C-alpha positions as CSV (number, residue, x, y, z in Angstrom):
1,X,-1.3,-29.9,6.2
2,X,-2.9,-26.9,7.9
3,X,-5.5,-29.3,9.2
4,X,-2.8,-30.9,11.3
5,X,-2.1,-27.8,13.3
6,X,-3.1,-27.4,16.9
7,X,-5.3,-24.5,17.9
8,X,-2.2,-22.8,19.3
9,X,-0.3,-23.2,16.1
10,X,-3.2,-21.8,14.1
11,X,-3.4,-18.8,16.4
12,X,0.3,-18.3,16.1
13,X,0.1,-18.4,12.3
14,X,-2.8,-15.9,12.3
15,X,-0.7,-13.6,14.5
16,X,2.1,-13.8,12.0
17,X,-0.2,-12.9,9.2
18,X,-1.5,-9.9,11.1
19,X,2.1,-8.8,11.9
20,X,3.0,-9.2,8.2
21,X,0.1,-7.1,7.1
22,X,0.9,-4.4,9.6
23,X,4.5,-4.4,8.5
24,X,3.4,-4.0,4.9
25,X,1.1,-1.0,5.8
26,X,4.0,0.6,7.8
27,X,6.4,0.2,4.9
28,X,3.9,1.7,2.5
29,X,3.2,4.7,4.8
30,X,7.0,5.2,5.3
31,X,7.8,5.1,1.6
32,X,4.7,7.1,0.4
33,X,3.3,9.2,3.3
34,X,-0.3,10.0,2.9
35,X,0.0,13.8,3.4
36,X,2.9,14.1,0.9
37,X,1.3,12.0,-1.7
38,X,-2.0,13.7,-1.5
39,X,-0.3,17.0,-1.8
40,X,1.5,15.8,-4.9
41,X,-1.8,14.6,-6.4
42,X,-3.4,18.0,-5.6
43,X,-0.5,19.8,-7.4
44,X,-1.2,17.6,-10.4
45,X,-4.8,18.6,-10.4
46,X,-6.0,15.1,-9.5
47,X,-5.1,11.8,-11.0
48,X,-6.9,8.9,-12.6
49,X,-5.4,5.6,-11.3
50,X,-6.7,3.7,-14.3
51,X,-5.3,5.7,-17.2
52,X,-3.0,8.4,-16.0
53,X,0.5,8.2,-17.3
54,X,1.7,10.5,-14.4
55,X,1.6,7.6,-12.0
56,X,4.9,6.5,-13.4
57,X,6.5,9.8,-12.6
58,X,5.1,9.6,-9.0
59,X,6.5,6.1,-8.7
60,X,9.9,7.4,-9.8
61,X,9.7,10.4,-7.4
62,X,9.0,8.1,-4.4
63,X,11.4,5.4,-5.7
64,X,8.8,2.6,-5.7
65,X,7.4,0.3,-8.4
66,X,4.6,1.3,-10.6
67,X,2.5,-1.5,-9.1
68,X,3.1,-0.3,-5.6
69,X,2.3,3.3,-6.5
70,X,-0.9,2.2,-8.2
71,X,-1.8,0.2,-5.1
72,X,-1.1,3.1,-2.8
73,X,-3.1,5.5,-4.9
74,X,-6.0,3.1,-4.9
75,X,-5.8,3.0,-1.1
76,X,-5.8,6.7,-0.8
77,X,-8.3,7.7,-3.5
78,X,-10.7,4.8,-3.1
79,X,-10.2,3.5,0.5
80,X,-9.1,6.6,2.4
81,X,-6.1,5.1,4.1
C-alpha cells in the first residue's frame, strides 16, 4: 500500500512522523524535566536503570508509568537528552 503513494504523500507521511516524534519528546520533557529528574537522581545517590527498585517511586512522583520513567532515565543516563 505504501508503494502506491506519490512522492508528495510519502513526504507528507514522513513529516507527520517527525511531528509525532517531536510531540513525544516535548511531552516527556514536560512531564519529566531533565534538570528536576537529574536532581532527584543526584539526591538518591545515583540509580541503576536495570535493577533499581526506586524507579517505581520516581514514576509515582512524576505521575508516569514505570515504562515511561525507565525510558526517560535511559535517555538521560545513557543518551544525554
